[in-house]
C-alpha positions, 0 to 999 in steps of 0.5 A: 174321158177320151182315148187318147187323154194319158189318163185312160191307159193309167186308170185301166190299168189299175183295175178301170171297168172302160165302157164306150159311150160316145165320140167326140170329133176334132181336127188336128190344126195345121200351121195354116189355113191353106193347109186346113182347107187342103185337109178337107176332101174334094166335096167338102173344100168346094163347099167351104169355098162355095159357103165363104163366097156367098157369106162374103157377098152377103155382108156378114160378119164375125164378131168377137164379143166385147161385152159378155152381159149383154152378148150372152142374153144374145147367144141364149136367143140364138140357142133357142131359136135353133132347137125345140131341144136348146130351148127347153135346155135353157130353162132359168137356172140354167142360164144363171149357171152359164151366165156365171161359168162364162162370165169367169172364164171370159174374165181368164180368157178361156172363153169366146163368145162369137156372132155372126152378124148381117147388117147389125144383126146377129143371125149365129153364135159359138161359145168356145173354151180355150185350154192350153193349146185347144179350142173346145165348141160348146154350143151354138146357135142360128136363127134359121131365117138366115139358113140359107147363108150356113151361119152354123157351118160358117161360123165353126169353119171361121173359129178354125180359122182363127183357132189356126191363126192362134197357134191352137193345136187342136179343134174339139168339136166335144160330145156329139156325131152332128154331120157338120163336124165331119164335112169339116174334117173332124175325125173320132175320139171315142169317150169311154166312162171308167170304173174304179 
């Protein structure tokens, strides 16, 4: 459970034993992209602008999924390419589970599957869950052949920009302390296990 959850204090007061188990970096979203950029430290803001210019000069486009069935296969392909751990994680059973979840949540408007494309080829993908006024980055993948374009970082930044434009209030990176999250201005929310 997140430390800032209203349930956290209630469950602790009911005698719950709390143990810190992980962190979930997040960004409180401002009203505009310009405000967001100004909230980054000087180095991170410079890197953001540099990578954005590189993306634009290479004609890299952002595309949101319209056919969740075929696009889910493409997401799995990019996820498997990006790391050995993700490739092992994507067993046939896990893929079947995610196909069902993705289709159900997409139909309800609670899931966005977004791709970065270069010359009509998908080079990165991210799955986002939408809950109330929050966007939660569940998982991502990218083709290592395009690493010089920083596709994973760029796509996460564009997802933040899109969330701001839609009036969302928080962008949650969920569990894990990967470096790119902090380069995008994230701060930590502690995660606890509670036993009653």
